[in-house]
C-alpha positions as CSV (number, residue, x, y, z in Angstrom):
1,M,29.7,41.5,-32.3
2,K,26.9,39.3,-31.0
3,A,27.7,36.3,-28.8
4,P,26.8,32.9,-30.3
5,T,23.5,31.6,-29.2
6,S,23.3,28.0,-28.0
7,V,20.2,25.9,-27.9
8,H,19.7,23.7,-24.9
9,R,17.3,20.9,-25.3
10,M,15.8,19.7,-22.0
11,V,15.4,15.9,-21.9
12,R,12.7,14.8,-19.5
13,P,13.1,11.3,-18.1
14,Q,10.1,9.0,-18.5
15,V,8.7,6.6,-16.0
16,Q,6.4,3.8,-17.2
17,T,5.0,0.9,-15.4
18,L,4.0,-2.2,-17.4
19,S,3.1,-5.7,-16.2
20,F,2.6,-9.3,-17.3
21,S,1.6,-12.6,-15.7
22,V,3.3,-15.9,-15.4
23,L,1.7,-19.2,-14.7
24,P,4.2,-21.7,-13.1
25,D,3.6,-25.4,-13.5
26,R,5.7,-26.6,-10.5
27,A,7.4,-25.3,-7.3
28,P,10.1,-24.5,-6.9
29,Q,10.6,-23.4,-10.5
30,L,12.8,-20.8,-12.1
31,I,11.1,-19.3,-15.2
32,D,13.2,-17.2,-17.6
33,I,11.3,-13.9,-18.1
34,T,14.1,-12.0,-19.8
35,E,12.5,-11.8,-23.3
36,K,9.2,-10.7,-21.9
37,V,10.9,-7.9,-19.9
38,E,12.8,-6.8,-23.0
39,Q,9.6,-6.7,-25.0
40,L,8.1,-4.3,-22.4
41,I,11.2,-2.2,-22.4
42,A,11.0,-1.9,-26.2
43,Q,7.3,-1.0,-25.9
44,A,8.2,1.8,-23.4
45,G,10.6,3.3,-25.9
46,V,13.3,4.0,-23.3
47,S,16.9,3.9,-24.7
48,S,18.9,4.7,-21.6
49,G,18.1,4.4,-17.9
50,F,17.1,1.4,-15.8
51,A,14.3,-1.1,-15.2
52,V,13.0,-2.3,-11.9
53,V,11.6,-5.8,-12.3
54,F,9.3,-6.6,-9.3
55,C,7.1,-9.5,-8.2
56,R,4.0,-8.6,-6.3
57,H,4.0,-11.8,-4.2
58,T,5.7,-12.9,-1.0
59,T,6.1,-16.5,-2.2
60,A,7.6,-15.8,-5.6
61,A,10.8,-13.9,-6.3
62,I,12.8,-12.2,-9.1
63,R,16.5,-13.1,-9.5
64,I,19.3,-12.8,-12.0
65,N,21.2,-16.0,-12.8
66,E,22.3,-18.3,-15.6
67,N,19.8,-20.3,-17.6
68,E,21.6,-23.6,-17.7
69,P,19.3,-26.6,-17.1
70,L,21.5,-28.5,-14.6
71,L,22.2,-25.3,-12.6
72,L,18.4,-24.5,-12.5
73,S,17.8,-28.0,-11.1
74,D,20.6,-27.5,-8.6
75,M,19.1,-24.2,-7.4
76,E,15.6,-25.7,-7.1
77,A,17.1,-28.5,-5.0
78,F,19.1,-25.9,-2.9
79,L,15.9,-24.0,-2.1
80,E,14.2,-27.3,-0.9
81,R,17.2,-28.1,1.3
82,V,17.3,-24.6,2.9
83,A,13.6,-24.5,3.8
84,P,12.1,-27.9,3.1
85,R,8.4,-28.1,2.3
86,E,7.9,-30.9,4.9
87,H,9.4,-29.0,7.8
88,N,7.1,-27.9,10.7
89,Y,6.3,-24.2,10.2
90,R,4.1,-22.3,12.7
91,H,2.7,-20.3,9.8
92,N,1.2,-23.6,8.5
93,D,-0.6,-24.4,11.8
94,F,-4.1,-23.1,11.0
95,S,-5.3,-24.0,14.4
96,I,-3.3,-21.2,16.0
97,R,-2.7,-18.8,13.0
98,T,-5.1,-15.9,12.8
99,H,-3.5,-13.3,10.6
100,N,-3.7,-12.9,6.8
101,M,-5.8,-16.0,6.2
102,T,-7.8,-16.5,3.0
103,E,-10.4,-19.1,2.0
104,D,-7.9,-21.0,-0.1
105,E,-5.0,-20.8,2.4
106,C,-2.4,-23.5,2.0
107,P,0.6,-24.5,4.1
108,N,3.4,-22.4,2.5
109,G,5.8,-21.4,5.4
110,H,8.7,-22.9,3.4
111,A,8.0,-20.5,0.5
112,H,8.0,-17.5,2.7
113,C,11.3,-18.6,4.3
114,Q,12.9,-19.3,0.9
115,H,11.7,-15.8,-0.3
116,L,13.8,-14.2,2.5
117,L,16.9,-15.4,0.7
118,L,15.8,-14.2,-2.7
119,G,13.8,-11.0,-2.7
120,A,11.1,-9.4,-4.7
121,S,13.0,-7.3,-7.3
122,E,16.1,-6.7,-9.5
123,I,17.3,-3.4,-11.0
124,V,19.0,-3.6,-14.4
125,P,20.6,-0.8,-16.3
126,L,19.4,-0.1,-19.8
127,Q,21.6,0.8,-22.8
128,E,20.4,1.3,-26.3
129,G,16.9,0.1,-25.3
130,R,18.1,-3.2,-23.9
131,L,18.8,-4.8,-20.6
132,S,22.6,-4.5,-19.8
133,L,22.9,-8.1,-18.6
134,G,26.2,-10.0,-18.6
135,R,26.9,-12.8,-21.1
136,W,25.1,-15.5,-19.2
137,Q,22.7,-13.4,-17.0
138,R,19.0,-13.9,-17.4
139,L,16.0,-12.6,-15.4
140,F,13.9,-15.3,-13.6
141,L,10.6,-15.4,-11.8
142,V,11.2,-18.0,-9.0
143,E,8.0,-19.8,-8.0
144,L,8.4,-21.0,-4.4
145,D,4.8,-21.9,-3.3
146,R,2.7,-24.1,-5.7
147,P,1.9,-24.5,-9.3
148,G,-1.1,-23.0,-11.1
149,R,-1.2,-19.6,-9.4
150,E,-0.9,-16.7,-11.7
151,R,2.0,-14.4,-10.7
152,E,2.1,-10.7,-11.6
153,V,5.4,-9.1,-12.5
154,L,5.8,-5.3,-12.7
155,V,8.4,-3.7,-14.9
156,Q,9.0,0.0,-14.1
157,V,11.1,1.7,-16.7
158,F,13.0,4.9,-15.9
159,G,14.9,6.8,-18.5
160,C,15.1,8.8,-21.7
161,A,14.3,7.9,-25.3
């Protein structure tokens, strides 16, 4: 009698990196990017795994929170209280600062200090090709510096179809 033969199918995880840009119109500003991230996940074709949502800037952040207008206003005011734009930052003193200067440099020490509290990325599990966020959770790009600067967001998707 011959033993039954079983077939094992190897599933190789995929890794895809996609990106999009956001153009804030004020600072601070929390911009809901959840739908755009979900579009990219659908494009990637990954059903189960996780997504890393990452902002390539030191004066903008990625956070998960609730998209409720009064709360968003409260959070923007909180960031201003924690590291006020008008405070005296050595980073803003261009007469002594010599590192990482650009031609269009602006005084943004407040934005870098606020970023310390927030961070550059979030990791979200994927189930059935969708972000596994809680009932009220949404993904936000948080602009901390100034309006009118294009911000790049990377979405790296890991998982299986």
